[in-house]
N, C-alpha and C positions, 0 to 999 in steps of 0.2 A: 645504444650500439655505438661505439665509437672504433676505428682502428684506422691500421698505418698501414701505407702498402709502402716496399720498400722496392726499389727496383737497381739493380744494380748491369752494368755491363764491359765491355773488353775496351770499348773506345770512350771516347768525351762525345758528348750527344752535341746534334747541331742546335741550334735556340730554336729551330721552326720543330724541332724533336720535342723538347722541352714545351716549346709551347704547348703543343700536341697535347704530351702526356698530362699537362697543369688541365687543359681543357677537360681530358680523360676523366681527370683523378674530380673536378668538378661536378661532371656529368655523376659520376658512379656517387661522390657522395649524396647528389643532391636526392637519386634515388632511394638511397639508403634512407634518406632521411622521409619523405615520403612512403614508405616501407614500413617506416617506425610511426607515423604518423598516422597512417594507416591503420596499423596493429592498435595505436591505442584508441583510436575514433570507435572500432569494430568491439573493443573490451568495453569501452565505456557508453556503448550500445546495448550490447547485453547486458549489462548493468542498469542502465534504466527500466529492458523491458522486464528487468528480475522485480526491478522494485513496482512499476506498473501492475505484472501480474501480483505481487503484494497488497498493493494497495485495493488494489479490485477485488481479492481473496475478504481482504479488511470491512470491505466497503458491502460485500455481501455477507458478510457474519454481522456488520452491524445492522442492516435492515432487517436480518431473523432476527434479532435480539429487539428491535423496533416492533416488528410483528408480536414476539411472545408475550413484550410490555404491552402492548395494544390488547391485546387477548386477555390479559390478564386482569388489566386493568375495567375492562368491558364485567368480568365475571367480577370481580369487587364491588362493582358497582350494582350488577343483578343479584348478590347476595346482600348488598344492606339495601338494598329495594323489596325484598325480599323479607328482611329481619324488620324492617321496618313496617312492612302490613302486616306480620308477625305480630311483635311489639303492640302494634295498633290492637289486635284481635284481641289480645289478653288481655289490654287494659279495658276496651270494652265488655268482656266475660267477669272482669272485676268490680267493673264500674256496676252491672247487675248483682252479683253475689254482695255487694254492699250494699244494696238496694234493698234485695230480698232479706239480708241480716240484719237492716235497720226495722222494714217494715215488722219482721215478724218480733222483735224487740220488743 
């Protein structure tokens, strides 16, 4: 935001009046600059908070995904052990059948 102030009068201004107006204009410009800076800082803070919330949400989603993955891995390990146990039992049964078949032949 930038602007211009035009001052008009019906008489020539005295040097001290010109100095006074210059100081008032400098102060006014400083106020506007501070307002602009404060507005930009507020906007950046809002953006930062938005990003922070988004990252927290993504972090929570990743944590949930990791928990699901861990549960899936545990289930797979349990099923693998179960399958291995069943396979061992079948091999033992087939071994017994082979022995019976060999003995009766």
